[in-house]
C-alpha positions in Angstrom: 14.6 11.2 -20.9 16.1 11.2 -17.4 14.8 12.1 -14.0 16.8 14.2 -11.8 16.5 16.8 -8.9 15.3 20.3 -9.7 17.3 23.6 -8.9 15.6 26.7 -8.4 16.1 27.8 -11.9 13.6 25.1 -12.9 10.9 26.3 -10.8 9.2 28.6 -13.2 9.0 25.8 -15.7 7.7 23.3 -13.1 5.0 25.8 -12.2 3.9 26.4 -15.7 3.8 22.6 -16.2 1.8 22.2 -13.0 -0.8 24.7 -14.2 -1.1 22.7 -17.7 -0.9 19.1 -16.0 -3.5 19.7 -13.3 -6.3 21.0 -16.0 -7.7 17.5 -16.2 -8.5 17.8 -12.6 -10.0 20.9 -12.6 -12.6 19.7 -15.2 -13.9 17.4 -12.5 -15.2 20.2 -10.5 -17.8 22.7 -10.8 -16.4 25.4 -8.3 -13.1 26.0 -9.5 -12.1 28.7 -6.9 -10.7 26.3 -4.3 -8.5 24.2 -6.5 -4.8 23.9 -6.1 -3.6 25.8 -9.0 -3.0 29.2 -7.2 0.6 28.0 -6.0 3.1 30.9 -6.3 6.8 30.8 -7.3 7.5 31.8 -3.8 5.6 28.7 -2.2 7.2 26.3 -4.6 10.7 27.8 -3.6 9.8 27.0 -0.1 9.0 23.4 -0.9 12.3 23.1 -2.7 14.1 24.2 0.4 12.6 21.8 2.7 12.5 18.8 0.5 13.1 17.4 -2.9 11.5 18.2 -6.2 12.3 15.8 -9.0 12.0 16.8 -12.9 11.7 14.5 -15.7 13.3 16.0 -18.8 13.6 15.0 -22.3 17.0 15.2 -24.2 16.6 18.9 -24.9 16.2 19.6 -21.1 12.2 20.2 -21.6 10.4 19.4 -18.3 7.6 17.0 -19.0 7.2 15.6 -15.4 7.6 16.2 -11.9 6.9 15.2 -8.2 8.1 16.5 -5.0 8.5 15.2 -1.3 9.6 16.0 2.1 10.0 14.2 5.4 8.3 15.2 8.7 8.0 13.4 11.9 9.3 9.9 10.2 6.5 10.4 7.4 7.6 11.3 3.9 4.9 13.5 2.5 4.6 13.2 -1.6 2.8 15.7 -3.5 2.1 17.3 -7.1 3.0 14.3 -9.4 2.4 15.6 -12.8 3.2 14.5 -16.4 2.7 16.7 -19.4 -0.7 15.7 -21.0 1.1 14.7 -24.3 3.3 12.2 -22.4 0.8 10.3 -20.2 0.1 6.6 -20.2 3.7 5.9 -20.8 4.7 4.7 -17.3 6.6 8.1 -16.6 4.3 8.7 -13.6 5.2 5.3 -12.2 9.2 6.0 -12.6 8.8 9.5 -11.2 7.0 7.7 -8.1 9.7 5.1 -7.8 12.6 7.8 -7.8 10.9 10.1 -5.3 10.2 7.0 -2.8 13.8 6.0 -3.3 15.0 9.7 -2.1 13.5 8.9 1.2 13.9 5.1 2.2 12.8 3.7 5.6 10.0 6.0 6.0 6.1 5.7 5.7 4.9 7.5 2.5 1.6 9.6 2.5 -0.2 11.4 -0.3 -3.7 12.9 -1.0 -5.8 13.2 -4.0 -9.3 14.3 -4.7 -12.1 11.9 -4.3 -13.3 12.6 -7.9 -9.7 11.6 -9.0 -10.8 8.0 -9.6 -7.9 7.3 -11.9 -5.3 8.9 -9.7 -6.7 6.8 -6.6 -6.5 3.4 -8.5 -2.8 4.7 -9.9 -1.7 4.8 -6.3 -3.3 1.8 -5.1 -1.5 -0.3 -7.8 1.8 1.3 -6.2 0.9 -0.1 -2.8 -1.0 3.1 -1.2 -3.9 2.4 0.9 -6.8 5.1 1.9 -6.5 5.8 5.7 -8.8 8.9 6.0 -10.7 11.7 4.2 -11.0 15.3 4.5 -14.2 17.0 3.3 -12.8 20.9 2.0 -16.4 22.0 1.1 -19.5 20.3 -0.4 -17.7 19.3 -3.8 -14.3 18.8 -2.8 -13.0 15.7 -0.4 -9.4 14.9 -0.1 -8.5 11.0 0.2 -5.4 10.3 2.0 -3.3 7.5 1.4 -0.2 5.8 2.9 2.3 3.2 2.0 4.6 1.3 4.3 8.4 1.9 4.3 10.5 0.3 1.6 
């Protein structure tokens, strides 16, 4: 396994992984129409063009994990950390987080997750992230924003 930067050719596979990996999050909500599984390939391409998308690949180049980030106004915004469901609980999410943070040194790191994603919140807290605000999207969905100081 190795972690490296994604190219535009990887994006359809990352989008497919994203849909699969976030199914566990979808199950936390009754109202599924507002959940973030609607991202298009064009939107993902825009994210690649403004920042970094890392991929975690097996020896046969199968993508089993990914995370992305970009910097704006001195803050690095990290998003869509994902690991294929068959490869979870092996420390791969931690490896992806360390790699993406190391792509952006001397910056504050920010991310968000749903308030119902208790495991995600605990995962980020263990990595030094602290909650700094919340944003209610609707009666069921609240985003928890977390921040970590610069490395």
